[in-house]
C-alpha positions as CSV (number, residue, x, y, z in Angstrom):
1,M,0.0,0.0,0.0
2,I,1.2,3.5,-0.8
3,D,1.1,6.3,1.7
4,Q,-0.8,9.2,0.0
5,E,-1.3,11.5,3.0
6,E,0.5,14.5,1.6
7,I,0.6,13.8,-2.2
8,N,-2.3,13.5,-4.5
9,I,-1.1,10.8,-6.9
10,G,-4.4,10.8,-8.9
11,K,-4.0,14.5,-9.6
12,R,-0.4,14.0,-10.7
13,I,-1.4,11.2,-13.1
14,N,-4.2,13.4,-14.4
15,N,-1.8,16.3,-15.0
16,L,0.7,14.1,-16.8
17,R,-2.0,12.7,-19.0
18,K,-3.3,16.2,-19.9
19,Q,0.2,17.5,-20.5
20,R,0.5,14.9,-23.2
21,G,-2.9,15.6,-24.6
22,W,-4.1,12.1,-24.0
23,A,-7.7,11.0,-23.4
24,L,-8.3,8.3,-20.8
25,R,-8.6,5.7,-23.5
26,A,-5.2,6.7,-25.0
27,L,-3.6,6.2,-21.6
28,A,-5.5,3.0,-21.1
29,K,-4.2,1.6,-24.4
30,R,-0.6,2.5,-23.5
31,S,-0.7,1.2,-20.0
32,G,-2.9,-1.9,-20.3
33,L,-5.3,-0.6,-17.6
34,S,-8.9,0.1,-18.2
35,A,-10.1,3.7,-18.7
36,N,-12.4,3.2,-15.7
37,A,-9.6,2.1,-13.4
38,I,-7.5,5.1,-14.4
39,S,-10.4,7.4,-13.9
40,L,-11.0,6.1,-10.4
41,I,-7.3,6.6,-9.6
42,E,-7.3,10.1,-10.9
43,R,-10.4,11.0,-8.9
44,E,-8.7,9.5,-5.8
45,E,-11.6,7.0,-5.5
46,N,-9.3,4.0,-5.7
47,S,-5.7,3.7,-4.5
48,P,-3.3,2.4,-7.3
49,T,-1.4,-0.8,-6.8
50,V,2.3,-1.0,-7.3
51,S,1.6,-2.9,-10.5
52,S,-0.7,-0.2,-11.7
53,L,1.8,2.5,-10.9
54,R,4.5,0.6,-12.8
55,R,2.3,0.3,-15.9
56,L,1.4,4.0,-15.8
57,A,5.0,5.0,-15.3
58,S,6.0,2.9,-18.3
59,A,3.2,4.5,-20.4
60,F,4.4,8.0,-19.5
61,N,8.0,6.9,-19.7
62,V,8.8,8.4,-16.3
63,P,10.1,6.9,-13.0
64,I,7.4,5.9,-10.5
65,S,8.8,8.6,-8.1
66,D,7.4,11.3,-10.5
67,F,3.9,10.4,-9.2
68,F,5.0,11.5,-5.7
69,Q,6.6,14.9,-6.5
70,E,5.9,18.1,-8.3
71,D,9.2,20.0,-8.1
72,H,11.8,18.8,-10.6
73,T,14.2,21.6,-9.9
74,K,15.5,20.5,-6.5
75,T,19.2,20.9,-5.8
76,C,18.9,18.9,-2.5
77,A,16.7,16.1,-1.3
78,Y,16.1,16.1,2.5
79,V,14.1,13.3,4.0
80,K,13.3,13.2,7.7
81,N,13.5,9.8,9.4
82,G,10.4,7.8,8.6
83,Q,9.0,10.3,6.2
84,G,10.2,8.9,2.9
85,M,7.9,7.7,0.2
86,R,6.8,4.1,1.2
87,I,5.6,1.3,-1.0
88,K,4.7,-2.0,0.5
89,N,3.8,-5.3,-1.1
90,K,2.9,-8.6,0.6
91,D,6.5,-9.4,1.6
92,A,8.6,-6.2,1.7
93,E,8.5,-2.5,2.1
94,L,10.6,0.1,0.3
95,E,11.1,3.5,1.8
96,S,12.8,6.2,-0.4
97,L,15.6,7.9,1.3
98,G,16.1,10.6,-1.3
99,F,14.4,11.5,-4.6
100,G,13.6,14.4,-6.8
101,L,16.8,15.8,-8.1
102,Q,16.7,17.0,-11.7
103,I,19.5,14.7,-12.9
104,Q,19.4,12.0,-10.3
105,Q,21.7,9.0,-10.8
106,L,21.6,7.5,-7.2
107,E,18.4,6.2,-5.6
108,P,18.7,5.1,-2.0
109,F,16.0,3.0,-0.3
110,R,15.6,1.3,3.0
111,M,14.1,-2.1,2.4
112,T,12.4,-4.1,5.1
113,I,12.0,-7.8,4.2
114,D,9.5,-10.0,6.1
115,P,10.6,-13.4,7.5
116,H,10.6,-16.4,5.3
117,T,10.4,-14.4,2.1
118,E,12.2,-15.0,-1.2
119,T,12.4,-13.9,-4.8
120,F,14.9,-16.5,-6.0
121,C,12.4,-17.8,-8.5
122,D,11.8,-14.3,-9.9
123,A,15.3,-12.9,-10.6
124,I,15.4,-9.4,-12.0
125,N,17.9,-7.2,-13.8
126,H,18.1,-3.5,-14.8
127,P,20.7,-1.0,-16.1
128,G,23.4,0.3,-13.8
129,Q,24.8,-0.8,-10.5
130,E,23.3,-1.9,-7.2
131,F,24.7,-1.5,-3.7
132,V,23.3,-3.5,-0.8
133,Y,24.2,-2.9,2.9
134,C,22.6,-5.1,5.6
135,L,21.3,-2.9,8.4
136,G,19.8,-5.7,10.5
137,G,18.8,-9.3,10.4
138,Q,20.1,-11.7,7.6
139,V,19.4,-11.8,3.9
140,E,20.8,-13.8,1.1
141,Y,21.4,-12.0,-2.3
142,N,21.9,-14.1,-5.4
143,V,23.7,-12.6,-8.3
144,E,24.1,-14.7,-11.5
145,G,23.7,-17.9,-9.6
146,K,26.1,-17.2,-6.8
147,T,24.6,-16.6,-3.3
148,Y,26.0,-14.0,-0.9
149,P,24.9,-14.2,2.8
150,L,24.6,-10.7,4.3
151,E,24.5,-10.0,8.0
152,R,24.5,-6.7,9.8
153,G,27.4,-4.6,8.4
154,D,28.0,-6.7,5.3
155,S,27.7,-5.2,1.9
156,L,27.5,-6.1,-1.8
157,L,28.1,-4.1,-4.9
158,F,27.3,-5.6,-8.4
159,N,26.4,-4.9,-12.0
160,A,22.6,-4.8,-11.9
161,E,22.4,-6.0,-15.5
162,F,23.1,-9.5,-14.1
163,N,20.1,-11.5,-12.8
164,H,19.7,-11.0,-9.1
165,S,17.2,-11.8,-6.3
166,W,17.1,-12.1,-2.5
167,R,15.6,-14.1,0.3
168,N,15.1,-13.9,4.0
169,K,14.9,-17.5,5.2
170,N,15.0,-16.5,8.9
171,S,12.2,-15.9,11.4
172,E,13.1,-12.2,11.9
173,T,12.7,-9.2,9.7
174,A,15.8,-8.1,7.7
175,T,16.5,-4.5,6.8
176,I,18.9,-3.4,4.0
177,L,20.1,-0.2,2.5
178,L,19.6,-0.5,-1.2
179,I,21.1,2.0,-3.7
180,F,20.6,2.0,-7.4
181,Q,22.9,3.9,-9.7
182,T,22.3,4.4,-13.4
183,N,22.4,7.2,-15.9
184,R,19.9,5.6,-18.3
185,D,16.5,4.1,-17.9
186,R,16.7,5.1,-14.2
187,H,13.1,4.2,-13.4
188,L,13.7,0.5,-14.4
189,A,15.6,-0.4,-11.2
190,R,12.9,0.9,-9.0
191,Q,10.1,-0.6,-11.0
192,R,11.6,-4.0,-11.2
193,H,12.3,-4.1,-7.5
194,L,8.7,-3.0,-6.7
195,E,7.3,-5.9,-8.7
196,I,8.7,-8.4,-6.3
């Protein structure tokens, strides 16, 4: 679930659509969502799922974070503890630790992974590099078939174009610092990690 307390995501999607001169049906065709579903999201009568946001971001060719911000001229991104954009699915939660710079190449997240969770069957890849630092608990990262066990204080840096996945096979929550770096298709890293 996405926290929308301060940001009207529906209005932002509506603005992006109108900026491009698209009718609801045009956006529906590009995103694979129904015109009715998009209309409900735009009117804030329905909260978008992560999957819906990913489809809409792809249709607009923007990063998902564009739905959560209006100002693209920031020179500094300051996020108070616990106040970053949060996106949660059934097994994990991503909290953005900094977004909104005009030419942003680094994207930091705090990722909380529920116990007994894995994505080893659903490996992903994306442009750029990825840095993982274990803040607490234990998590295993698999990169191109090799598994790296991470405990508090351990880190991993790799080329994110290789297939990678993670799992928390323990009975306690794991927390990692996750940083994506890329200078092209920067929204893909975020989107693919949000699909998990």
